[in-house]
C-alpha positions in Angstrom: 9.7 135.4 36.5 11.6 137.2 39.3 8.2 138.1 40.8 7.3 134.4 41.0 10.5 133.6 43.0 9.9 136.6 45.3 6.2 135.6 45.8 7.3 132.1 46.6 9.9 133.4 49.1 7.3 135.6 50.7 4.9 132.7 51.0 7.7 130.6 52.6 8.5 133.3 55.1 4.9 133.9 56.0 4.3 130.1 56.3 7.4 129.6 58.5 6.4 132.4 60.9 2.8 131.0 61.0 4.1 127.5 61.9 6.5 128.9 64.5 3.5 130.7 66.1 0.7 128.2 65.8 2.3 125.1 64.4 1.4 122.8 67.3 -2.3 123.2 66.4 -1.7 122.7 62.6 0.6 119.6 62.7 -1.4 116.9 64.5 0.9 114.0 65.5 -1.0 110.8 66.2 -4.1 112.0 64.3 -4.1 110.5 60.8 -7.5 111.7 59.9 -6.7 115.3 60.9 -3.4 115.1 58.9 -5.2 113.8 55.8 -7.7 116.7 56.1 -4.8 119.1 56.4 -3.1 117.6 53.4 -6.3 117.6 51.3 -7.2 121.1 52.3 -3.7 122.5 51.6 -3.7 120.7 48.2 -7.1 122.3 47.3 -6.1 125.7 48.6 -3.0 125.8 46.4 -4.7 124.3 43.4 -7.2 127.2 43.7 -4.7 129.9 44.5 -1.8 129.3 42.1 -3.5 130.2 38.9 -4.9 133.4 40.6 -1.4 134.2 41.9 0.1 133.9 38.4 -2.7 136.1 37.0 -2.3 138.6 39.8 1.5 139.0 39.2 0.9 139.4 35.5 2.4 136.1 34.3 1.3 135.0 30.8 -0.7 131.7 31.0 1.7 130.0 28.6 4.4 130.6 31.3 2.4 129.5 34.4 4.3 126.2 34.8 7.6 128.0 34.7 6.4 130.6 37.3 4.9 127.9 39.5 8.2 126.0 39.4 10.0 129.2 40.5 7.4 130.0 43.1 7.7 126.5 44.7 11.5 126.6 44.7 11.9 128.4 48.1 9.6 125.8 49.8 11.3 122.8 48.1 14.8 124.0 49.0 14.4 125.7 52.3 11.9 123.2 53.8 14.2 120.4 53.1 16.6 122.1 55.5 13.8 122.9 57.9 13.0 119.1 58.2 16.7 118.5 58.9 16.9 121.1 61.6 13.2 120.8 62.6 13.7 120.9 66.4 15.9 124.0 66.1 13.6 125.9 63.7 10.4 124.8 65.4 11.2 124.3 69.1 7.5 124.6 70.0 6.6 121.5 67.9 6.7 117.8 68.7 9.8 116.4 66.9 7.5 113.6 65.6 5.7 116.3 63.4 8.8 116.7 61.2 7.5 114.0 58.7 4.0 115.4 58.8 5.6 118.9 58.0 7.6 117.5 55.1 4.5 115.8 53.6 2.5 119.0 54.1 5.0 121.0 52.1 4.9 118.4 49.3 1.1 118.6 49.3 1.2 122.4 48.9 3.6 122.1 45.9 1.5 119.3 44.3 -1.6 121.4 44.6 0.1 124.3 43.0 1.2 122.2 40.0 -2.3 120.6 39.7 -4.0 124.0 39.9 -1.9 125.3 37.0 -2.5 122.1 35.0 -6.3 122.3 35.5 -6.3 126.1 34.9 -4.4 125.8 31.7 -6.7 122.9 30.5 -9.7 125.0 31.4 -8.3 128.0 29.4 -7.5 125.7 26.4 -3.7 126.2 26.8 -1.5 123.3 25.7 0.4 121.8 28.6 3.0 120.4 26.2 5.6 122.2 24.1 
């Protein structure tokens, strides 16, 4: 499970750097349709990617929920602080984008969980213990 946390931390670092570099184009303030598209696309991306990530790092399918929770942990913990210090961490972004950013991170996490749920159902793995 250590791999899942490290993978999640790596995704968080890569995402944070990408937002610092190109975030102004990715977080459209005053454009609700573009924001909705961003949210839906990010949800779908993580729903597709998370089962593949778990497979790729050798996690047994019965432990995918645990691994996904651990992979999401850096985003859930660190991006809460990123929202609080948004203007310091992302000086190139409109401060009004902080809420869009927070919602975007939640959509990534929701997509990851949904992808594991769908992936396990497809594989015939019980989602209850």
